[in-house]
NULUMTOR-363351 format. One line per 8 residues: their letters; for each residue x negated, z, y of N, C-alpha, C. Coordinates in steps of 0.001 Angstrom, whole numbers, plus 500000, padded with zeros to 6 digits. Atoms other than C-alpha are relative to their C-alpha. Example, Ala and Ser with C-alpha at 12.3 -4.5 7.8 and 13.67 -1.06 7.14 Angstrom:
BEGIN
AS) 499110,500000,498810,487700,507800,495500,499100,500000,501200; 500820,499940,498810,486330,507140,498940,500770,500730,501090
//
This chain:
BEGIN
XXXXXXXX) 499051,500224,498922,138242,807796,113406,499631,500864,501184; 500324,499242,498799,137506,808824,116966,501234,500695,500525; 498900,499309,499348,139664,811355,118758,499894,499849,501502; 500272,500141,498577,138558,810040,122139,501004,499068,500648; 499016,500921,499486,141848,808419,123092,500953,500654,500979; 499049,499303,499150,143375,810926,125445,499599,500040,501466; 500437,500102,498616,141347,810413,128664,498560,500400,500141; 501377,499619,499728,138098,811380,130322,499648,501315,499337
XXXXXXXX) 500271,498737,500689,138490,814765,128578,499078,499760,498825; 500806,500272,501184,136912,813099,125536,498669,499342,500325; 501116,500890,499703,134297,811106,127410,498646,500602,499735; 501288,499398,500313,131516,813616,126991,500124,501145,499029; 499936,498826,500871,132662,816850,125381,500461,499643,498603; 499436,500214,501321,134831,815622,122556,499576,498693,499385; 500467,501246,500593,133326,812171,122098,498702,500191,499257; 500958,499652,501029,130493,813915,120373,500904,500421,498855
XXXXXXXX) 498867,499771,500885,132845,813646,117380,499900,501322,499270; 499956,498780,500797,133916,816898,115859,499786,499653,498541; 500165,500395,501391,133948,814936,112618,498564,499678,499663; 501415,500179,500296,130212,814456,112977,499282,501328,499923; 500611,498681,500092,129655,818202,112898,500041,500509,498571; 500121,499556,501374,128863,820251,109819,500332,501469,499831; 499707,498620,500348,130002,823398,108119,498817,500608,499278; 501115,499319,500628,127180,825758,107304,500495,501234,499277
XXXXXXXX) 499740,498724,500639,127318,828619,104848,498722,500780,499978; 501255,499310,499760,124753,831219,105681,500073,501456,499610; 500112,498588,500338,123790,834521,104130,498956,500626,500897; 500944,499396,499059,122228,836727,106781,498809,500600,499267; 501087,499367,500732,120198,838520,104146,499022,498967,499466; 500872,500979,500632,118883,835360,102493,499367,499048,500996; 500534,500947,499026,118370,833263,105617,499002,500671,500926; 500893,499355,499042,116865,835690,108067,500415,501444,500197
XXXXXXXX) 499720,498605,499705,116596,839389,108715,499524,500375,501391; 500445,499789,498627,115067,839030,112181,500267,498723,500772; 499765,501165,499175,115226,836602,115067,499289,498780,499426; 500596,501204,500565,114657,833088,113723,500937,498827,500184; 499171,501193,500049,115902,829502,113634,499756,499319,498667; 500078,500664,501285,116658,827643,110411,500526,498585,500131; 499601,501400,500079,116827,823864,109970,500758,499820,498686; 499238,500111,501245,119615,823150,107467,499597,498784,499180
XXXXXXXX) 500503,501145,500737,117951,819867,106504,501072,498982,499683; 499065,501024,500447,119692,816978,104735,500023,499983,498475; 499946,500189,501447,120805,816174,101209,499104,498826,499637; 500864,501122,500398,118703,813700,099164,500522,498658,500497; 499621,501298,499464,118747,810320,100877,500652,500049,501360; 499348,499876,498706,120326,811687,104034,499029,499853,501151; 500852,500194,498831,119037,810972,107525,500334,500946,501147; 499666,499049,498937,120935,813434,109767,500963,501056,499458
XXXXXXXX) 499049,498948,500339,122916,816655,109584,500442,500699,501274; 499516,499243,498856,124949,818850,111910,500849,501161,499541; 499261,498786,500364,126653,822254,111885,501256,500141,500843; 498725,499893,499296,130351,822682,112780,500441,501427,500260; 499418,498657,499883,131223,826313,112153,499319,500959,499049; 500552,498951,500855,130011,829603,110715,501121,500978,499656; 498993,499021,500401,132097,832093,108768,499898,501240,500877; 499979,498821,499148,133104,835249,110571,498960,501017,499625
XXXXXXXX) 500994,499028,500446,130780,837369,108454,498579,499440,500002; 501329,500597,499911,127857,834972,109013,499423,499568,498678; 500536,500279,501328,127549,834208,105299,500087,498544,499591; 499828,501400,500398,128549,830526,105234,500230,499135,501226; 499821,500917,498885,128514,827504,107476,500362,498636,499426; 499545,501293,500490,130132,824064,107106,499166,498872,500587; 500929,501012,499526,128054,820864,107364,500354,498602,499552; 499870,501417,500368,128069,817052,107277,498611,499394,499933
XXXXXXXX) 501237,500759,500105,125247,814780,106189,500364,498525,499941; 499768,501446,499976,125456,811101,107167,501453,499619,499745; 498584,500270,500231,129274,811349,106942,500285,499616,498547; 499782,500329,501405,128936,811073,103151,501094,500872,499403; 498959,499066,500417,130968,814157,102337,499777,501299,500744; 500157,498693,499382,131568,817650,103604,499095,500864,499138; 500926,499117,500704,128982,820253,102703,500219,501443,500416; 500072,498574,499709,128754,824008,102524,498532,500401,499842
XXXXXXXX) 501421,499650,500016,125319,825357,103397,499841,501510,500003; 500398,498594,499992,123885,828757,102555,498483,500036,500001; 501450,499876,500025,120364,830112,102452,499361,499254,498857; 500548,500733,501143,119952,828310,099130,500103,498494,500150; 499954,501429,499735,120673,824894,100650,501408,499442,500113; 498747,500725,499822,123417,822272,100977,500687,499764,498660; 499203,500294,501183,126222,821939,098439,501211,499180,500414; 498837,500831,499687,128764,819106,098596,501263,500648,499462
XXXXXXXX) 498716,499483,500482,132385,820226,098366,500876,498862,499482; 499284,501119,500584,133436,816753,097230,500885,499251,500988; 499125,500857,499206,136030,814252,098461,501399,500006,499416; 498671,500255,500526,139743,813679,098186,499965,498742,499138; 499989,501201,500835,140531,811120,095447,500228,498738,500826; 499867,501263,499291,140035,807601,096776,499276,499924,501320; 500699,499992,498718,138127,808658,099893,498562,499526,499822; 501393,500438,500062,134761,807069,100672,499073,500910,500787
XXXXXXXX) 500822,499094,499189,133569,809758,103103,500846,501175,500436; 499286,498831,499525,134454,813157,104469,499194,500777,501014; 500671,499146,499016,133657,815686,107169,500567,501400,499904; 499569,498606,499955,133903,819453,107604,500066,500450,501444; 499788,499620,498604,135244,821005,110807,499999,501502,500255; 499912,498551,499773,135892,824737,110369,499989,500708,498647; 500149,499212,501220,135480,827545,107843,500681,501352,500182; 499300,498716,499940,137367,830728,107005,499023,501149,500230
XXXXXXXX) 500826,498847,499637,136116,834217,107826,499013,500372,498910; 500905,499640,501091,134637,834825,104374,499280,498794,499407; 500700,501195,500444,133443,831232,103887,500564,499348,498758; 499451,500539,501244,135726,830496,100920,500935,498819,500196; 499099,501122,499723,137906,827863,102648,499450,499168,501153; 500495,500944,498995,137038,824775,104706,501104,499000,500326; 499102,501076,499580,139148,822339,106721,499161,498842,500517; 500721,501178,499533,138056,818799,107456,500822,498752,499793
XXXXXXXX) 499333,501290,500044,138845,815122,107073,499405,499107,498928; 500406,500979,501002,138706,812457,104386,500346,498612,500514; 499845,501350,499474,138309,808774,105218,500212,499008,498861; 499609,500941,501044,139890,805932,103224,499906,498562,500502; 499981,501435,499703,139476,802128,103106,501356,499377,499670; 498804,500646,500518,142578,801208,101112,501084,501044,499738; 499521,501356,499713,145438,800521,101237,499821,499572,501444; 500343,500322,498624,144618,800724,104927,499014,501046,500489
XXXXXXXX) 500947,499030,499463,141949,802376,106981,500773,501178,500573; 499285,498830,499534,143122,805897,107553,499150,501245,499783; 500674,498715,500156,142073,809548,107703,501055,501044,499691; 499088,498921,500348,143697,812647,106193,499291,501343,500093; 500499,498632,499974,143205,816311,106892,500042,500580,498590; 500013,499310,501285,142229,818378,103865,499696,501475,500218; 500442,498613,500089,141833,822028,102972,499316,500173,498654; 500748,499721,501226,139180,823006,100446,499877,501502,499833
XXXXXXXX) 500251,498605,500306,138997,826377,098734,499086,500076,498784; 500928,499845,501118,136392,827660,096320,500738,500134,498675; 499236,499818,501233,139133,828443,093815,500858,498793,499635; 499067,501088,500264,141396,825398,094193,499501,498612,500284; 500540,501311,499694,139192,822570,095401,500692,499328,501172; 499487,500808,498907,140435,819743,097653,501524,499885,499970; 498556,500175,499856,144025,819547,098943,500293,499098,501187; 499573,500914,498942,145456,816631,100963,501159,500651,500750
XXXXXXXX) 498973,499324,499219,147504,818115,103824,501095,499065,500480; 498960,500947,499646,149494,814927,104414,500097,499745,501488; 499750,500304,498590,151030,813975,107765,501385,500513,500384; 498632,499775,499548,154071,814710,109900,500854,498808,499593; 499094,501065,500413,157140,812647,108970,499842,498772,500891; 500097,501247,499269,156728,808999,109950,498622,499673,500521; 501360,500230,499528,153030,809322,110718,499141,499433,498867; 500835,500648,501015,150190,807500,108952,498653,500680,499791
XXXXXXXX) 501321,499382,500089,147134,809721,109521,500059,501420,500540; 500110,498640,499476,146092,813297,110209,498538,500386,500099; 501353,499513,499761,142987,815116,111446,500030,501519,499967; 500069,498546,500080,142096,818704,110524,498860,500542,500835; 501015,499446,499107,140208,820856,113030,499712,501484,499779; 500220,498553,500018,140740,824599,112629,500694,500669,498847; 499435,499255,501121,141475,827184,109930,499999,501489,500334; 499880,498572,499715,142611,830820,110067,498984,500809,499204
XXXXXXXX) 500995,499145,500631,140521,833766,108946,500118,500079,498496; 499829,499919,501445,142045,833950,105479,500143,498633,499346; 499967,501350,500535,142112,830163,105079,501376,499467,499684; 498653,500404,500383,145904,829942,104749,500702,499121,501031; 499359,500753,498913,146724,828253,108092,499001,499015,500591; 500857,501070,499491,145323,824968,109409,500657,499369,501217; 499478,500771,498875,145695,823118,112696,499215,498711,500160; 500631,501295,499763,144867,819611,113822,500964,499092,500715
XXXXXXXX) 499131,500973,499358,146682,816440,114843,500465,498974,498976; 499430,501057,500831,148966,813937,113103,500274,498799,500892; 499944,501205,499174,148989,810325,114330,501125,499073,499558; 498947,500966,500299,151903,807906,114593,499445,498584,500065; 500429,501392,500070,151787,804110,114418,499366,499516,501293; 500593,500369,498712,150873,803904,118116,498770,500835,500322; 501172,499140,499873,147998,806372,117578,500218,501153,500981; 499717,498785,499249,149743,809058,119600,499878,501186,499048
XXXXXXXX) 500257,498848,500860,148688,812434,118223,500930,501158,500354; 499153,498820,499825,150836,815535,117720,499347,501182,499296; 500601,498804,500573,149374,818996,117168,500890,500555,498896; 499229,499422,501096,150397,820631,113899,499454,501356,499599; 500363,498757,500672,150358,823973,112130,500414,499848,498549; 499729,500171,501431,150068,823770,108348,499859,501334,499295; 500099,498848,500884,150795,826557,105881,500352,499537,498591; 499738,500387,501382,150935,826442,102100,501480,500088,499667
XXXXXXXX) 498582,499835,500281,154561,827599,102162,500888,498973,500662; 499131,500886,499223,155967,825298,104843,499408,498628,500267; 500614,501295,499761,153549,822395,104906,499668,499802,501468; 500403,500359,498643,152847,820587,108190,501199,500014,500944; 498944,499908,499001,154990,821473,111206,499454,499667,501377; 500411,500433,498663,154817,819940,114692,500016,501163,500977; 500020,499037,498895,153798,822095,117646,500520,499365,501283; 499495,500687,498828,155109,819461,120057,498920,499695,501021
XXXXXXXX) 500911,500292,498888,153538,818633,123416,500458,500778,501223; 499592,499427,498723,153524,820035,126914,501014,499080,500677; 498972,500786,499321,156330,818867,129175,499416,498752,500639; 500441,501256,499409,155940,815228,130119,498888,499330,499247; 501119,500560,500743,153240,814601,127530,500448,499236,498767; 499699,500760,501216,153131,812192,124611,498987,500282,498901; 501022,499749,501003,150115,813580,122760,499508,501438,500084; 500582,498659,500039,148525,816848,121669,499112,500105,498772
XXXXXXXX) 500884,499717,501127,145811,818181,119343,499793,501499,499895; 500364,498613,500247,145391,821625,117790,498541,500057,499602; 501444,499975,500233,141708,822571,117800,499546,501197,499161; 500439,498810,500716,141283,826149,116556,501160,500983,499844; 498987,499007,500347,143308,829001,115039,499379,501385,500109; 500490,498617,499972,142957,832727,115683,499867,500546,498586; 500287,499417,501310,141855,834974,112836,501269,500233,499179; 498770,499706,500737,145415,836019,111926,500958,498825,499935
XXXXXXXX) 499182,501202,500075,146816,832516,112401,501152,499932,500985; 498847,499952,499096,149280,833499,115141,499812,499185,501273; 500297,500709,498763,147533,831618,117972,499221,498729,499704; 500688,501291,500125,146487,827957,118169,499701,499488,501396; 500373,500560,498697,144621,826331,121044,499619,498538,499839; 500347,501414,500047,143991,822712,121941,500226,499330,501327; 499788,500787,498789,144819,819987,124428,501250,499161,499820; 498806,500833,500016,147997,818144,125322,500068,499197,501279
XXXXXXXX) 499717,500778,498808,148769,815314,127657,501224,500579,500683; 498849,499516,499238,151137,816356,130420,500243,499038,501153; 499704,500852,498845,152716,814812,133480,498863,500026,501006; 501097,499859,499039,149685,816049,135442,498647,499596,499435; 501271,500329,500642,147016,814875,132978,499780,500903,498798; 500296,499172,501171,145361,816479,129958,499853,501464,500412; 500041,498574,499704,145770,820261,129866,499713,500806,498734; 500210,499052,501076,144452,823051,127670,501301,500736,499721
XXXXXXXX) 498817,499212,500324,147189,824859,125779,499643,501148,499061; 500043,498869,500935,147656,828125,123913,501395,500141,499414; 498712,499912,500679,150431,828202,121320,500063,501284,499197; 499771,498829,500846,151860,831337,119735,501336,499842,499305; 498758,500098,500758,154569,831736,117143,501182,500576,500770; 498911,499380,499243,156570,833866,119562,500304,499286,501312; 499803,500582,498672,156052,831963,122819,499905,498495,500085; 500134,501447,499956,155459,828344,121840,498750,499564,500753
XXXXXXXX) 501170,500596,499354,153057,826095,123781,499943,500342,501488; 500203,499589,498610,151697,827493,127053,498951,499120,500647; 500948,500788,499215,150013,825256,129635,499036,500954,500691; 500982,499104,499388,146762,827010,130595,499555,499517,501370; 500290,500498,498671,146416,824815,133651,498538,499660,500216; 501362,500333,499600,143208,824091,135532,499454,501100,500896; 500652,498978,499191,140690,826267,137320,500245,499774,501480; 499839,500372,498599,141022,824412,140607,501001,498874,500114
XXXXXXXX) 499031,501065,499786,143723,822174,142026,499322,498638,500083; 500745,501250,499943,140980,819546,142372,499616,499485,498622; 500374,500407,501351,140376,819457,138594,501049,499070,499419; 499063,500976,500546,141906,816412,136947,500495,500378,498617; 499627,499709,501376,141979,817853,133436,499360,501298,499527; 500590,498851,500690,141286,820800,131166,500234,499820,498510; 499857,500097,501449,140890,821242,127417,499490,501284,499372; 500415,498803,500725,140571,824123,124937,499400,499611,498666
XXXXXXXX) 500710,500284,501241,138180,824162,121964,499904,501182,499065; 500203,498841,500845,137948,827727,120696,500880,501161,500419; 499157,498840,499725,139763,831063,120495,499404,501216,499312; 500492,498760,500585,138787,834675,119865,500878,500417,498821; 499309,499594,501216,139893,836479,116716,501431,500443,500261; 498651,499512,499717,142903,838113,118383,500810,499053,500874; 499278,501003,499232,143850,835014,120394,500036,500218,501497; 499893,499684,498571,143346,836607,123817,499039,499208,500872
XXXXXXXX) 501001,500742,499244,140266,834588,124872,499942,498566,499468; 500032,501420,500348,140332,830779,124892,498815,499364,500705; 501170,500654,499422,137243,828628,125477,500273,498510,500206; 499823,501429,499744,137062,825146,126980,499331,499575,501284; 500513,500418,498701,136507,823379,130269,501161,499641,500908; 499077,500474,498982,138308,822591,133486,499187,499238,501023; 500818,500824,499123,137093,819770,135679,498654,499743,499373; 501357,500237,500489,133313,819760,135193,499290,501258,499535
XXXXXXXX) 500682,498752,500325,132621,823402,134338,500589,500666,498762; 499562,499211,501143,132813,825672,131318,500951,501089,500479; 498958,499046,499601,135867,827928,131427,500447,500802,498791; 499249,499232,500978,137407,830772,129470,501301,500441,500652; 498719,499457,499565,141024,831848,129751,500174,501342,499308; 499815,498659,500558,141506,835597,129275,501441,500402,500255; 498562,499740,499882,145153,836367,128573,500662,499020,500964; 499399,501081,499224,145972,833066,130233,499421,499772,501378
XXXXXXXX) 500590,500125,498662,143861,833557,133379,498628,499344,499898; 501241,500772,500085,141036,831056,133938,498853,500704,500713; 501224,499458,499416,137471,832246,134618,498881,498993,499793; 501088,500972,500093,134606,829854,135378,498732,500652,499475; 501333,499605,500447,131357,830229,133447,498939,499121,500634; 500919,500873,499301,129791,827472,135541,499355,498968,499095; 500783,500990,500740,127160,825043,134268,498533,500264,500288; 501426,499886,499728,123387,824904,133995,499650,499267,501281
XXXXXXXX) 500449,500661,498780,121542,823948,137172,499745,498522,499740; 500205,501434,500126,121624,820194,137650,500976,499308,499082; 499046,500588,500944,124391,819699,135082,501207,499446,500751; 498783,500548,499407,127349,817478,135920,501216,500213,499117; 498866,499724,500879,129522,818658,133014,499611,501123,499046; 500291,498886,500898,129777,821811,130872,501251,500389,499231; 498914,499610,500882,131911,823112,128009,499722,501390,499425; 500024,498778,500797,132624,826577,126624,500710,499653,498700
XXXXXXXX) 499475,500598,501229,133112,825575,122993,500521,501025,498996; 499664,499039,501045,133372,828752,120915,499696,501409,500465; 500278,498606,499644,133226,832543,120945,499851,500837,498747; 500005,499035,501095,132547,835556,118786,501388,500642,499901; 498670,499464,500302,135416,837768,117561,500742,500498,501234; 499296,499411,498861,136178,839602,120812,499847,499211,501290; 500139,500840,498815,135245,836804,123224,498927,500443,500964; 501049,499508,499108,132247,838652,124652,498754,499121,499999
XXXXXXXX) 501117,500950,500071,129741,835979,123565,500592,498602,499850; 499431,501351,499952,130527,832336,124364,498896,498982,499774; 500951,501083,500228,128723,829258,123055,500544,498689,500514; 499566,501295,499504,128804,825745,124456,498835,499088,500284; 501070,500914,499635,126725,823067,126107,500241,499442,501390; 499965,500656,498694,125913,821424,129443,499315,498653,499902; 500631,501309,499904,125136,817772,130147,499244,499882,501318; 500804,500363,498827,122296,816951,132537,499632,498541,499793
XXXXXXXX) 500105,501426,500285,122431,813190,132833,500672,499727,498662; 499454,500292,501318,122933,811960,129285,499444,500928,498926; 500576,499051,500946,121119,814905,127676,500835,501273,499957; 499233,498778,500186,122989,817888,126227,499066,501172,499724; 500781,498784,500180,121641,821465,126270,500914,501112,499497; 499204,498933,500579,123024,824215,124033,499950,501240,500883; 499922,498851,499107,124197,827255,125986,500645,501196,499309; 499342,498771,500404,125294,830844,125499,500303,500802,501250
XXXXXXXX) 499607,499161,498876,127119,833183,127859,500428,501365,499503; 499424,498666,500153,127736,836902,127959,500027,500628,501388; 499917,499340,498695,128605,839268,130808,498621,500470,500460; 501324,499488,499653,125077,840708,130658,499022,498885,500357; 500976,501075,499821,123193,837400,130456,500417,498957,501010; 499519,501171,499296,125379,835002,132367,499854,498785,499093; 500136,501229,500772,125075,831375,131263,498522,499648,499867; 501410,500298,500230,121708,830587,129648,499856,498778,499105
XXXXXXXX) 500410,501114,500845,120062,827540,128131,499272,500588,498793; 500626,499422,501180,119226,828460,124527,498567,499513,499805; 501363,500518,500118,116116,826272,124704,499004,500850,500776; 500860,499118,499209,114729,828649,127338,500129,501455,499578; 499734,498598,500296,116343,831897,126245,499442,500443,498651; 500408,499558,501340,115568,831999,122508,498506,500291,499885; 501425,499651,500076,111760,831851,122949,499674,501375,500581; 500256,498661,499474,112001,835073,124998,500282,501071,498954
XXXXXXXX) 499735,499079,501104,113260,836703,121779,498978,499856,498882; 501019,500222,501007,110232,835474,119872,500344,498918,499002; 499596,501076,500910,112008,832506,118256,499225,498734,500341; 500830,501183,499814,109695,829512,117815,500870,498744,499930; 499194,501213,499942,111496,826317,118922,499142,498740,500012; 500873,501173,500038,108541,823975,118429,500679,498862,499258; 499382,501181,500597,109928,820508,117730,501494,499878,500249; 498554,499991,499814,113502,821458,118670,500431,499654,501422
XXXXXXXX) 499217,500096,498772,115835,820337,121442,501426,500350,499598; 498668,499542,500384,118995,822389,120919,501021,499413,500960; 499075,500746,499154,121935,820340,122179,501410,500575,500058; 498613,499545,500040,125271,821820,121055,500102,501327,499255; 499635,498770,500692,126349,825369,120254,501407,499809,499462; 498713,500309,500614,129210,824930,117774,500803,501227,499583; 499231,498846,500444,130121,828404,116530,499128,501248,500003; 500661,498703,499948,129254,832115,116583,500725,500936,499031
XXXXXXXX) 499395,499038,500920,129817,834798,113932,500753,501080,500772; 499179,498988,499347,132224,837641,114651,499174,500981,500814; 500803,498991,499305,129430,840054,115628,499072,499407,501053; 500829,500648,498985,127638,837487,117816,498545,499833,499615; 501406,500040,500416,124405,837675,115795,499571,498675,499371; 500322,501277,500629,124593,834288,114044,500626,498867,500796; 499557,501130,499184,124834,831090,116090,499637,498717,499266; 500293,501275,500645,125094,827562,114684,500254,498863,500976
XXXXXXXX) 499825,501145,499124,124836,824175,116299,499227,498797,499523; 500648,501273,500313,123165,820786,116426,498999,499651,501086; 501005,500441,499042,120179,819194,118088,498993,499091,499348; 501056,500870,500506,117054,817134,117651,498819,500848,499541; 501209,499359,500508,114173,818314,115485,499006,498905,499653; 501015,501044,500168,111068,816121,115738,500639,498615,499960; 499376,501307,499854,113289,813212,116760,501132,499706,499051; 498922,500210,500957,115898,813657,113997,501127,500990,500258
XXXXXXXX) 498843,499147,499730,119430,815025,114434,500194,500964,498837; 499913,498980,501030,119772,818319,112540,500930,501145,500413; 499284,498764,499779,122043,821293,112163,499035,501171,500001; 500863,498833,499935,120542,824670,113002,500820,501295,499945; 499427,498654,500057,121274,828360,112451,499005,500946,500643; 500866,499041,499309,119893,831081,114707,500547,501400,499781; 499638,498591,500095,119905,834833,114096,499364,500726,501180; 500479,499336,498786,119626,836924,117273,500577,501408,500061
XXXXXXXX) 499354,498715,499723,120265,840491,118434,501265,499739,500805; 498802,500135,499186,123681,840991,119979,499622,500077,501470; 500334,499945,498575,123392,840154,123710,500460,501315,500610; 499661,498743,499350,123316,843305,125773,499655,501222,499184; 500315,498850,500841,122167,845460,122865,498669,500629,500359; 501286,499451,499563,118781,845956,124474,499778,499619,501447; 500209,500243,498584,117741,846236,128100,499170,498769,500270; 500856,501143,499772,115105,843546,127699,500802,498709,499993
XXXXXXXX) 499176,501195,500019,117809,841008,126893,500705,499823,501331; 499327,500080,498710,119689,841841,130048,499032,499528,501068; 500996,500402,499012,116524,841493,132094,499646,498532,499853; 500327,501406,500224,115638,838185,130482,501133,499108,500452; 498856,500823,499611,119152,836903,131011,500132,499909,501503; 499883,500022,498549,119117,837889,134671,499034,499013,500611; 500990,500943,499478,115977,835828,135212,500367,498568,499679; 499831,501365,500481,117161,832832,133256,501392,499438,500233
XXXXXX) 498629,500484,499827,120877,832639,134031,500052,498950,501091; 499909,501083,499041,121618,829368,135738,501462,499547,500026; 498584,500320,499925,125158,828890,136935,500304,499115,501202; 499458,500709,498850,127086,826609,139166,501468,500343,500083; 498614,499620,499825,130372,827830,140555,500880,498759,500106; 499048,501111,499913,133425,825651,140262,500361,499778,501460
//
C-alpha cells in the first residue's frame, strides 16, 4: 500500500516507499573496524534489498528483500523475522536502540486487500497492532528506543489516515490531526517515546508536526511563507531536533525553530531524513532531475554528497551510486541507506569517523559542501 495520498509532499520524498526500505542489524565489530562500505546483499532468490534503519548502538539494521518478508541483517547476513499469520508479504521500517524489536507492515490478500502494522521482538515474535476503532488498515513506521512504543497511521474506509501511538498497555491511541486537517501520519518516535513526529494535513496544506505527551500536536510550520508544504521524517533521541523538508529544501527544526540545510547544487528537491542521537549529524538525500543522491550534514561539513565525500575517507565506492541515507547510529559512526550497486538496488552500511573528530574531515567538508539557501 502506498502512503502517497496526501499531496505533493509524497511525490518524491515519501513516494520512495518507506515500506520498500529494510532493517539492517549490524555489529560494528563484525562488519567493520575502519572506514568501509558493506553491501547487505539479498536472500536466496532475491533481486533487490534496501536498508530502513540502524539500531542506536549500531549493532543491527532492519531490511527488506523483494517485499517477501522483513529481515534483520547483521555482519553474519540476512535473517527473516517471519510474517503475521495469513500475510503474503511484509516490510520492516524501524528498529529499537538495541536491535531487539522491529516495527513494520504485513500485507494480506484475504478477506480483503489490507495492511497491518506489526511489532516484532526477539523474545515474543510477531504481534499484530490492529487499527483504530472503525478503521480497516494500519501502517507502522517508528519505534521507541526500548521497543515498547510504536507510531504510524491507521486508515479509515475513505483511506484517510490518522497518526497513532501504540503501547502494550493501552493499545493504539489516536494523535488526531492539526486544525483543519483530515489526515496525519506518525513517522518516528524519540528514544524515550515521549515525542512523535510526522505530517498532517491542515487548512494551509501538509505540515510537519511534533507531538508530545504533555503538549499534544504542534504545527512546525514552513521555512518560508512561499513554501506550500512541509513534512517531518526523523527525530533526535531527546526529541529536540526534527528532520524533514519545507518547500524544496532539507530542513531541521531545533526546539520548534526551522533551519534550512539547503540542497546539493543543481538539486530541485532535498530531504533531511534522519539524525544521530543529539541531532548533530543529519542524513538525507537530494534529487537532481530524477536521480537521488545520498547526503549527510553536520555543522563542520555542511551538506555533502556521500558519493563524493566518502572516497575522501578512503572508502571505495566502485560500482555504487548511493541514493538514500535512511538512518544513523546514535554516535554518528554507522550510516545505512539504499542505492544502486552495479545496476542492482541494494542496501548499504557505512562505518565512518564521527564528523568533526579530525581536522581533515572539516577541511574536506569545506571543499565539498554544496548548499542552496531556501
